TORSE-489248 format. One record per residue: x, y, z of N, C-alpha, C in turn. Coordinates in steps of 0.2 Angstrom, whole numbers, padded with zeros to 4 digits, always signed. Layout:
REM TORSE-489248
<r><n_X>X</n_X><n_Y>Y</n_Y><n_Z>Z</n_Z><ca_X>X</ca_X><ca_Y>Y</ca_Y><ca_Z>Z</ca_Z><c_X>X</c_X><c_Y>Y</c_Y><c_Z>Z</c_Z></r>
...
This chain:
REM TORSE-489248
<r><n_X>+0004</n_X><n_Y>-0006</n_Y><n_Z>+0000</n_Z><ca_X>+0000</ca_X><ca_Y>+0000</ca_Y><ca_Z>+0000</ca_Z><c_X>+0004</c_X><c_Y>+0006</c_Y><c_Z>+0000</c_Z></r>
<r><n_X>+0002</n_X><n_Y>+0011</n_Y><n_Z>-0004</n_Z><ca_X>+0006</ca_X><ca_Y>+0017</ca_Y><ca_Z>-0004</ca_Z><c_X>+0002</c_X><c_Y>+0023</c_Y><c_Z>+0000</c_Z></r>
<r><n_X>+0006</n_X><n_Y>+0027</n_Y><n_Z>+0003</n_Z><ca_X>+0004</ca_X><ca_Y>+0033</ca_Y><ca_Z>+0006</ca_Z><c_X>+0004</c_X><c_Y>+0039</c_Y><c_Z>+0002</c_Z></r>
<r><n_X>-0001</n_X><n_Y>+0041</n_Y><n_Z>-0001</n_Z><ca_X>-0002</ca_X><ca_Y>+0047</ca_Y><ca_Z>-0006</ca_Z><c_X>-0003</c_X><c_Y>+0053</c_Y><c_Z>-0002</c_Z></r>
<r><n_X>-0001</n_X><n_Y>+0059</n_Y><n_Z>-0005</n_Z><ca_X>-0002</ca_X><ca_Y>+0065</ca_Y><ca_Z>-0002</ca_Z><c_X>-0009</c_X><c_Y>+0068</c_Y><c_Z>-0005</c_Z></r>
<r><n_X>-0013</n_X><n_Y>+0071</n_Y><n_Z>-0001</n_Z><ca_X>-0019</ca_X><ca_Y>+0075</ca_Y><ca_Z>-0004</ca_Z><c_X>-0017</c_X><c_Y>+0081</c_Y><c_Z>-0008</c_Z></r>
<r><n_X>-0020</n_X><n_Y>+0083</n_Y><n_Z>-0013</n_Z><ca_X>-0019</ca_X><ca_Y>+0089</ca_Y><ca_Z>-0017</ca_Z><c_X>-0021</c_X><c_Y>+0095</c_Y><c_Z>-0013</c_Z></r>
<r><n_X>-0026</n_X><n_Y>+0094</n_Y><n_Z>-0009</n_Z><ca_X>-0029</ca_X><ca_Y>+0099</ca_Y><ca_Z>-0004</ca_Z><c_X>-0030</c_X><c_Y>+0096</c_Y><c_Z>+0003</c_Z></r>
<r><n_X>-0027</n_X><n_Y>+0099</n_Y><n_Z>+0008</n_Z><ca_X>-0028</ca_X><ca_Y>+0096</ca_Y><ca_Z>+0015</ca_Z><c_X>-0035</c_X><c_Y>+0097</c_Y><c_Z>+0017</c_Z></r>
<r><n_X>-0037</n_X><n_Y>+0093</n_Y><n_Z>+0022</n_Z><ca_X>-0043</ca_X><ca_Y>+0093</ca_Y><ca_Z>+0025</ca_Z><c_X>-0042</c_X><c_Y>+0094</c_Y><c_Z>+0033</c_Z></r>
<r><n_X>-0045</n_X><n_Y>+0099</n_Y><n_Z>+0036</n_Z><ca_X>-0045</ca_X><ca_Y>+0100</ca_Y><ca_Z>+0043</ca_Z><c_X>-0052</c_X><c_Y>+0097</c_Y><c_Z>+0046</c_Z></r>
<r><n_X>-0051</n_X><n_Y>+0093</n_Y><n_Z>+0051</n_Z><ca_X>-0057</ca_X><ca_Y>+0091</ca_Y><ca_Z>+0054</ca_Z><c_X>-0056</c_X><c_Y>+0092</c_Y><c_Z>+0062</c_Z></r>
<r><n_X>-0062</n_X><n_Y>+0093</n_Y><n_Z>+0065</n_Z><ca_X>-0062</ca_X><ca_Y>+0095</ca_Y><ca_Z>+0072</ca_Z><c_X>-0068</c_X><c_Y>+0092</c_Y><c_Z>+0076</c_Z></r>
<r><n_X>-0067</n_X><n_Y>+0090</n_Y><n_Z>+0082</n_Z><ca_X>-0073</ca_X><ca_Y>+0088</ca_Y><ca_Z>+0086</ca_Z><c_X>-0071</c_X><c_Y>+0087</c_Y><c_Z>+0093</c_Z></r>
<r><n_X>-0075</n_X><n_Y>+0090</n_Y><n_Z>+0097</n_Z><ca_X>-0074</ca_X><ca_Y>+0089</ca_Y><ca_Z>+0104</ca_Z><c_X>-0074</c_X><c_Y>+0081</c_Y><c_Z>+0106</c_Z></r>
<r><n_X>-0078</n_X><n_Y>+0078</n_Y><n_Z>+0102</n_Z><ca_X>-0078</ca_X><ca_Y>+0070</ca_Y><ca_Z>+0103</ca_Z><c_X>-0071</c_X><c_Y>+0067</c_Y><c_Z>+0102</c_Z></r>
<r><n_X>-0068</n_X><n_Y>+0069</n_Y><n_Z>+0097</n_Z><ca_X>-0062</ca_X><ca_Y>+0067</ca_Y><ca_Z>+0095</ca_Z><c_X>-0057</c_X><c_Y>+0070</c_Y><c_Z>+0100</c_Z></r>
<r><n_X>-0058</n_X><n_Y>+0076</n_Y><n_Z>+0102</n_Z><ca_X>-0054</ca_X><ca_Y>+0079</ca_Y><ca_Z>+0107</ca_Z><c_X>-0048</c_X><c_Y>+0084</c_Y><c_Z>+0104</c_Z></r>
<r><n_X>-0048</n_X><n_Y>+0085</n_Y><n_Z>+0097</n_Z><ca_X>-0043</ca_X><ca_Y>+0090</ca_Y><ca_Z>+0095</ca_Z><c_X>-0045</c_X><c_Y>+0091</c_Y><c_Z>+0087</c_Z></r>
<r><n_X>-0041</n_X><n_Y>+0095</n_Y><n_Z>+0084</n_Z><ca_X>-0041</ca_X><ca_Y>+0096</ca_Y><ca_Z>+0077</ca_Z><c_X>-0036</c_X><c_Y>+0092</c_Y><c_Z>+0073</c_Z></r>
<r><n_X>-0037</n_X><n_Y>+0089</n_Y><n_Z>+0068</n_Z><ca_X>-0033</ca_X><ca_Y>+0086</ca_Y><ca_Z>+0064</ca_Z><c_X>-0032</c_X><c_Y>+0089</c_Y><c_Z>+0057</c_Z></r>
<r><n_X>-0026</n_X><n_Y>+0090</n_Y><n_Z>+0055</n_Z><ca_X>-0024</ca_X><ca_Y>+0093</ca_Y><ca_Z>+0048</ca_Z><c_X>-0022</c_X><c_Y>+0087</c_Y><c_Z>+0044</c_Z></r>
<r><n_X>-0027</n_X><n_Y>+0085</n_Y><n_Z>+0040</n_Z><ca_X>-0026</ca_X><ca_Y>+0078</ca_Y><ca_Z>+0036</ca_Z><c_X>-0023</c_X><c_Y>+0080</c_Y><c_Z>+0029</c_Z></r>
<r><n_X>-0017</n_X><n_Y>+0077</n_Y><n_Z>+0028</n_Z><ca_X>-0014</ca_X><ca_Y>+0078</ca_Y><ca_Z>+0021</ca_Z><c_X>-0012</c_X><c_Y>+0072</c_Y><c_Z>+0017</c_Z></r>
<r><n_X>-0013</n_X><n_Y>+0066</n_Y><n_Z>+0020</n_Z><ca_X>-0011</ca_X><ca_Y>+0060</ca_Y><ca_Z>+0017</ca_Z><c_X>-0016</c_X><c_Y>+0054</c_Y><c_Z>+0018</c_Z></r>
<r><n_X>-0016</n_X><n_Y>+0049</n_Y><n_Z>+0013</n_Z><ca_X>-0021</ca_X><ca_Y>+0044</ca_Y><ca_Z>+0013</ca_Z><c_X>-0020</c_X><c_Y>+0039</c_Y><c_Z>+0020</c_Z></r>
<r><n_X>-0014</n_X><n_Y>+0038</n_Y><n_Z>+0022</n_Z><ca_X>-0013</ca_X><ca_Y>+0033</ca_Y><ca_Z>+0028</ca_Z><c_X>-0016</c_X><c_Y>+0037</c_Y><c_Z>+0034</c_Z></r>
<r><n_X>-0015</n_X><n_Y>+0043</n_Y><n_Z>+0034</n_Z><ca_X>-0017</ca_X><ca_Y>+0047</ca_Y><ca_Z>+0040</ca_Z><c_X>-0025</c_X><c_Y>+0047</c_Y><c_Z>+0040</c_Z></r>
<r><n_X>-0028</n_X><n_Y>+0049</n_Y><n_Z>+0034</n_Z><ca_X>-0035</ca_X><ca_Y>+0049</ca_Y><ca_Z>+0034</ca_Z><c_X>-0038</c_X><c_Y>+0042</c_Y><c_Z>+0036</c_Z></r>
<r><n_X>-0035</n_X><n_Y>+0036</n_Y><n_Z>+0033</n_Z><ca_X>-0037</ca_X><ca_Y>+0030</ca_Y><ca_Z>+0035</ca_Z><c_X>-0037</c_X><c_Y>+0028</c_Y><c_Z>+0042</c_Z></r>
<r><n_X>-0031</n_X><n_Y>+0030</n_Y><n_Z>+0045</n_Z><ca_X>-0030</ca_X><ca_Y>+0029</ca_Y><ca_Z>+0052</ca_Z><c_X>-0036</c_X><c_Y>+0033</c_Y><c_Z>+0056</c_Z></r>
<r><n_X>-0037</n_X><n_Y>+0039</n_Y><n_Z>+0055</n_Z><ca_X>-0042</ca_X><ca_Y>+0043</ca_Y><ca_Z>+0058</ca_Z><c_X>-0049</c_X><c_Y>+0039</c_Y><c_Z>+0057</c_Z></r>
<r><n_X>-0051</n_X><n_Y>+0037</n_Y><n_Z>+0051</n_Z><ca_X>-0057</ca_X><ca_Y>+0033</ca_Y><ca_Z>+0050</ca_Z><c_X>-0057</c_X><c_Y>+0027</c_Y><c_Z>+0054</c_Z></r>
<r><n_X>-0052</n_X><n_Y>+0023</n_Y><n_Z>+0055</n_Z><ca_X>-0052</ca_X><ca_Y>+0017</ca_Y><ca_Z>+0058</ca_Z><c_X>-0052</c_X><c_Y>+0018</c_Y><c_Z>+0066</c_Z></r>
<r><n_X>-0047</n_X><n_Y>+0022</n_Y><n_Z>+0068</n_Z><ca_X>-0045</ca_X><ca_Y>+0022</ca_Y><ca_Z>+0075</ca_Z><c_X>-0049</c_X><c_Y>+0028</c_Y><c_Z>+0079</c_Z></r>
<r><n_X>-0051</n_X><n_Y>+0034</n_Y><n_Z>+0076</n_Z><ca_X>-0053</ca_X><ca_Y>+0039</ca_Y><ca_Z>+0080</ca_Z><c_X>-0060</c_X><c_Y>+0041</c_Y><c_Z>+0078</c_Z></r>
<r><n_X>-0063</n_X><n_Y>+0039</n_Y><n_Z>+0073</n_Z><ca_X>-0070</ca_X><ca_Y>+0041</ca_Y><ca_Z>+0071</ca_Z><c_X>-0075</c_X><c_Y>+0038</c_Y><c_Z>+0076</c_Z></r>
<r><n_X>-0079</n_X><n_Y>+0043</n_Y><n_Z>+0078</n_Z><ca_X>-0085</ca_X><ca_Y>+0041</ca_Y><ca_Z>+0083</ca_Z><c_X>-0089</c_X><c_Y>+0035</c_Y><c_Z>+0080</c_Z></r>
<r><n_X>-0090</n_X><n_Y>+0030</n_Y><n_Z>+0084</n_Z><ca_X>-0094</ca_X><ca_Y>+0024</ca_Y><ca_Z>+0082</ca_Z><c_X>-0101</c_X><c_Y>+0026</c_Y><c_Z>+0079</c_Z></r>
<r><n_X>-0104</n_X><n_Y>+0031</n_Y><n_Z>+0083</n_Z><ca_X>-0111</ca_X><ca_Y>+0033</ca_Y><ca_Z>+0081</ca_Z><c_X>-0111</c_X><c_Y>+0037</c_Y><c_Z>+0074</c_Z></r>
<r><n_X>-0105</n_X><n_Y>+0039</n_Y><n_Z>+0072</n_Z><ca_X>-0105</ca_X><ca_Y>+0043</ca_Y><ca_Z>+0066</ca_Z><c_X>-0102</c_X><c_Y>+0039</c_Y><c_Z>+0060</c_Z></r>
<r><n_X>-0102</n_X><n_Y>+0032</n_Y><n_Z>+0060</n_Z><ca_X>-0100</ca_X><ca_Y>+0028</ca_Y><ca_Z>+0055</ca_Z><c_X>-0106</c_X><c_Y>+0026</c_Y><c_Z>+0050</c_Z></r>
<r><n_X>-0108</n_X><n_Y>+0031</n_Y><n_Z>+0046</n_Z><ca_X>-0114</ca_X><ca_Y>+0030</ca_Y><ca_Z>+0042</ca_Z><c_X>-0111</c_X><c_Y>+0028</c_Y><c_Z>+0035</c_Z></r>
<r><n_X>-0116</n_X><n_Y>+0029</n_Y><n_Z>+0030</n_Z><ca_X>-0114</ca_X><ca_Y>+0027</ca_Y><ca_Z>+0023</ca_Z><c_X>-0108</c_X><c_Y>+0031</c_Y><c_Z>+0020</c_Z></r>
<r><n_X>-0107</n_X><n_Y>+0037</n_Y><n_Z>+0022</n_Z><ca_X>-0102</ca_X><ca_Y>+0041</ca_Y><ca_Z>+0019</ca_Z><c_X>-0095</c_X><c_Y>+0039</c_Y><c_Z>+0022</c_Z></r>
<r><n_X>-0096</n_X><n_Y>+0037</n_Y><n_Z>+0028</n_Z><ca_X>-0090</ca_X><ca_Y>+0034</ca_Y><ca_Z>+0032</ca_Z><c_X>-0087</c_X><c_Y>+0028</c_Y><c_Z>+0028</c_Z></r>
<r><n_X>-0092</n_X><n_Y>+0023</n_Y><n_Z>+0027</n_Z><ca_X>-0090</ca_X><ca_Y>+0017</ca_Y><ca_Z>+0024</ca_Z><c_X>-0087</c_X><c_Y>+0018</c_Y><c_Z>+0017</c_Z></r>
<r><n_X>-0090</n_X><n_Y>+0023</n_Y><n_Z>+0013</n_Z><ca_X>-0088</ca_X><ca_Y>+0025</ca_Y><ca_Z>+0007</ca_Z><c_X>-0081</c_X><c_Y>+0028</c_Y><c_Z>+0007</c_Z></r>
<r><n_X>-0080</n_X><n_Y>+0032</n_Y><n_Z>+0012</n_Z><ca_X>-0073</ca_X><ca_Y>+0035</ca_Y><ca_Z>+0013</ca_Z><c_X>-0068</c_X><c_Y>+0030</c_Y><c_Z>+0015</c_Z></r>
<r><n_X>-0069</n_X><n_Y>+0025</n_Y><n_Z>+0019</n_Z><ca_X>-0065</ca_X><ca_Y>+0020</ca_Y><ca_Z>+0021</ca_Z><c_X>-0063</c_X><c_Y>+0016</c_Y><c_Z>+0015</c_Z></r>
<r><n_X>-0068</n_X><n_Y>+0014</n_Y><n_Z>+0011</n_Z><ca_X>-0066</ca_X><ca_Y>+0010</ca_Y><ca_Z>+0005</ca_Z><c_X>-0062</c_X><c_Y>+0014</c_Y><c_Z>+0000</c_Z></r>
<r><n_X>-0064</n_X><n_Y>+0020</n_Y><n_Z>-0001</n_Z><ca_X>-0060</ca_X><ca_Y>+0025</ca_Y><ca_Z>-0006</ca_Z><c_X>-0053</c_X><c_Y>+0026</c_Y><c_Z>-0004</c_Z></r>
<r><n_X>-0052</n_X><n_Y>+0026</n_Y><n_Z>+0003</n_Z><ca_X>-0045</ca_X><ca_Y>+0027</ca_Y><ca_Z>+0005</ca_Z><c_X>-0041</c_X><c_Y>+0021</c_Y><c_Z>+0004</c_Z></r>
<r><n_X>-0044</n_X><n_Y>+0015</n_Y><n_Z>+0005</n_Z><ca_X>-0040</ca_X><ca_Y>+0009</ca_Y><ca_Z>+0004</ca_Z><c_X>-0039</c_X><c_Y>+0008</c_Y><c_Z>-0003</c_Z></r>
<r><n_X>-0044</n_X><n_Y>+0010</n_Y><n_Z>-0007</n_Z><ca_X>-0043</ca_X><ca_Y>+0009</ca_Y><ca_Z>-0015</ca_Z><c_X>-0037</c_X><c_Y>+0014</c_Y><c_Z>-0017</c_Z></r>
<r><n_X>-0037</n_X><n_Y>+0020</n_Y><n_Z>-0014</n_Z><ca_X>-0032</ca_X><ca_Y>+0025</ca_Y><ca_Z>-0016</ca_Z><c_X>-0025</c_X><c_Y>+0022</c_Y><c_Z>-0014</c_Z></r>
<r><n_X>-0025</n_X><n_Y>+0019</n_Y><n_Z>-0008</n_Z><ca_X>-0018</ca_X><ca_Y>+0017</ca_Y><ca_Z>-0006</ca_Z><c_X>-0016</c_X><c_Y>+0011</c_Y><c_Z>-0010</c_Z></r>
<r><n_X>-0021</n_X><n_Y>+0007</n_Y><n_Z>-0013</n_Z><ca_X>-0019</ca_X><ca_Y>+0001</ca_Y><ca_Z>-0018</ca_Z><c_X>-0019</c_X><c_Y>+0004</c_Y><c_Z>-0025</c_Z></r>
<r><n_X>-0019</n_X><n_Y>+0010</n_Y><n_Z>-0026</n_Z><ca_X>-0019</ca_X><ca_Y>+0013</ca_Y><ca_Z>-0033</ca_Z><c_X>-0024</c_X><c_Y>+0011</c_Y><c_Z>-0037</c_Z></r>
<r><n_X>-0030</n_X><n_Y>+0010</n_Y><n_Z>-0035</n_Z><ca_X>-0036</ca_X><ca_Y>+0008</ca_Y><ca_Z>-0039</ca_Z><c_X>-0041</c_X><c_Y>+0014</c_Y><c_Z>-0039</c_Z></r>
<r><n_X>-0039</n_X><n_Y>+0019</n_Y><n_Z>-0036</n_Z><ca_X>-0043</ca_X><ca_Y>+0025</ca_Y><ca_Z>-0036</ca_Z><c_X>-0039</c_X><c_Y>+0031</c_Y><c_Z>-0035</c_Z></r>
<r><n_X>-0041</n_X><n_Y>+0037</n_Y><n_Z>-0038</n_Z><ca_X>-0037</ca_X><ca_Y>+0043</ca_Y><ca_Z>-0038</ca_Z><c_X>-0038</c_X><c_Y>+0046</c_Y><c_Z>-0031</c_Z></r>
<r><n_X>-0032</n_X><n_Y>+0049</n_Y><n_Z>-0029</n_Z><ca_X>-0031</ca_X><ca_Y>+0051</ca_Y><ca_Z>-0022</ca_Z><c_X>-0036</c_X><c_Y>+0057</c_Y><c_Z>-0021</c_Z></r>
<r><n_X>-0037</n_X><n_Y>+0061</n_Y><n_Z>-0026</n_Z><ca_X>-0042</ca_X><ca_Y>+0067</ca_Y><ca_Z>-0025</ca_Z><c_X>-0049</c_X><c_Y>+0064</c_Y><c_Z>-0024</c_Z></r>
<r><n_X>-0051</n_X><n_Y>+0059</n_Y><n_Z>-0027</n_Z><ca_X>-0058</ca_X><ca_Y>+0056</ca_Y><ca_Z>-0026</ca_Z><c_X>-0058</c_X><c_Y>+0053</c_Y><c_Z>-0019</c_Z></r>
<r><n_X>-0053</n_X><n_Y>+0050</n_Y><n_Z>-0017</n_Z><ca_X>-0053</ca_X><ca_Y>+0048</ca_Y><ca_Z>-0010</ca_Z><c_X>-0054</c_X><c_Y>+0053</c_Y><c_Z>-0005</c_Z></r>
<r><n_X>-0050</n_X><n_Y>+0059</n_Y><n_Z>-0006</n_Z><ca_X>-0050</ca_X><ca_Y>+0065</ca_Y><ca_Z>-0002</ca_Z><c_X>-0057</c_X><c_Y>+0068</c_Y><c_Z>-0002</c_Z></r>
<r><n_X>-0061</n_X><n_Y>+0068</n_Y><n_Z>-0007</n_Z><ca_X>-0068</ca_X><ca_Y>+0070</ca_Y><ca_Z>-0007</ca_Z><c_X>-0072</c_X><c_Y>+0066</c_Y><c_Z>-0003</c_Z></r>
<r><n_X>-0071</n_X><n_Y>+0059</n_Y><n_Z>-0004</n_Z><ca_X>-0075</ca_X><ca_Y>+0055</ca_Y><ca_Z>+0000</ca_Z><c_X>-0074</c_X><c_Y>+0056</c_Y><c_Z>+0008</c_Z></r>
<r><n_X>-0068</n_X><n_Y>+0057</n_Y><n_Z>+0010</n_Z><ca_X>-0066</ca_X><ca_Y>+0058</ca_Y><ca_Z>+0016</ca_Z><c_X>-0069</c_X><c_Y>+0065</c_Y><c_Z>+0019</c_Z></r>
<r><n_X>-0069</n_X><n_Y>+0070</n_Y><n_Z>+0015</n_Z><ca_X>-0073</ca_X><ca_Y>+0076</ca_Y><ca_Z>+0017</ca_Z><c_X>-0080</c_X><c_Y>+0075</c_Y><c_Z>+0017</c_Z></r>
<r><n_X>-0083</n_X><n_Y>+0071</n_Y><n_Z>+0013</n_Z><ca_X>-0090</ca_X><ca_Y>+0070</ca_Y><ca_Z>+0013</ca_Z><c_X>-0092</c_X><c_Y>+0066</c_Y><c_Z>+0020</c_Z></r>
<r><n_X>-0088</n_X><n_Y>+0061</n_Y><n_Z>+0022</n_Z><ca_X>-0089</ca_X><ca_Y>+0058</ca_Y><ca_Z>+0028</ca_Z><c_X>-0088</c_X><c_Y>+0062</c_Y><c_Z>+0034</c_Z></r>
<r><n_X>-0083</n_X><n_Y>+0067</n_Y><n_Z>+0034</n_Z><ca_X>-0082</ca_X><ca_Y>+0072</ca_Y><ca_Z>+0039</ca_Z><c_X>-0088</c_X><c_Y>+0076</c_Y><c_Z>+0040</c_Z></r>
<r><n_X>-0091</n_X><n_Y>+0078</n_Y><n_Z>+0034</n_Z><ca_X>-0097</ca_X><ca_Y>+0083</ca_Y><ca_Z>+0034</ca_Z><c_X>-0103</c_X><c_Y>+0079</c_Y><c_Z>+0037</c_Z></r>
<r><n_X>-0104</n_X><n_Y>+0073</n_Y><n_Z>+0035</n_Z><ca_X>-0109</ca_X><ca_Y>+0068</ca_Y><ca_Z>+0037</ca_Z><c_X>-0109</c_X><c_Y>+0068</c_Y><c_Z>+0045</c_Z></r>
<r><n_X>-0103</n_X><n_Y>+0067</n_Y><n_Z>+0048</n_Z><ca_X>-0102</ca_X><ca_Y>+0066</ca_Y><ca_Z>+0055</ca_Z><c_X>-0101</c_X><c_Y>+0073</c_Y><c_Z>+0059</c_Z></r>
<r><n_X>-0102</n_X><n_Y>+0078</n_Y><n_Z>+0055</n_Z><ca_X>-0101</ca_X><ca_Y>+0085</ca_Y><ca_Z>+0058</ca_Z><c_X>-0094</c_X><c_Y>+0086</c_Y><c_Z>+0061</c_Z></r>
<r><n_X>-0089</n_X><n_Y>+0084</n_Y><n_Z>+0058</n_Z><ca_X>-0082</ca_X><ca_Y>+0084</ca_Y><ca_Z>+0060</ca_Z><c_X>-0079</c_X><c_Y>+0089</c_Y><c_Z>+0055</c_Z></r>
<r><n_X>-0081</n_X><n_Y>+0091</n_Y><n_Z>+0050</n_Z><ca_X>-0078</ca_X><ca_Y>+0095</ca_Y><ca_Z>+0044</ca_Z><c_X>-0077</c_X><c_Y>+0102</c_Y><c_Z>+0047</c_Z></r>
<r><n_X>-0071</n_X><n_Y>+0105</n_Y><n_Z>+0046</n_Z><ca_X>-0070</ca_X><ca_Y>+0112</ca_Y><ca_Z>+0047</ca_Z><c_X>-0068</c_X><c_Y>+0115</c_Y><c_Z>+0041</c_Z></r>
<r><n_X>-0063</n_X><n_Y>+0113</n_Y><n_Z>+0037</n_Z><ca_X>-0062</ca_X><ca_Y>+0116</ca_Y><ca_Z>+0030</ca_Z><c_X>-0057</c_X><c_Y>+0112</c_Y><c_Z>+0026</c_Z></r>
<r><n_X>-0057</n_X><n_Y>+0114</n_Y><n_Z>+0020</n_Z><ca_X>-0052</ca_X><ca_Y>+0112</ca_Y><ca_Z>+0015</ca_Z><c_X>-0047</c_X><c_Y>+0117</c_Y><c_Z>+0014</c_Z></r>
<r><n_X>-0041</n_X><n_Y>+0115</n_Y><n_Z>+0012</n_Z><ca_X>-0036</ca_X><ca_Y>+0120</ca_Y><ca_Z>+0010</ca_Z><c_X>-0031</c_X><c_Y>+0121</c_Y><c_Z>+0016</c_Z></r>
<r><n_X>-0026</n_X><n_Y>+0125</n_Y><n_Z>+0014</n_Z><ca_X>-0020</ca_X><ca_Y>+0127</ca_Y><ca_Z>+0019</ca_Z><c_X>-0023</c_X><c_Y>+0132</c_Y><c_Z>+0024</c_Z></r>
<r><n_X>-0020</n_X><n_Y>+0131</n_Y><n_Z>+0030</n_Z><ca_X>-0022</ca_X><ca_Y>+0136</ca_Y><ca_Z>+0036</ca_Z><c_X>-0022</c_X><c_Y>+0143</c_Y><c_Z>+0034</c_Z></r>
């Protein structure tokens, strides 16, 4: 599996997670999805983002597409703050 850099970083934040995360890479996003995502927020967009991230790391999907799926999951879970540089 390859760790690919996002073309546009994504910042997520939640009191539930306990801090802000500046997400710039596929492995980082996958780790957040697996290890830090609130259980009650693991809806359809979460599952799509997890699959998209795995596909991107296995070079079966474009990294930008996986980032957009991650952003959609963060929005669904009310964790999304912004895209782009600080």
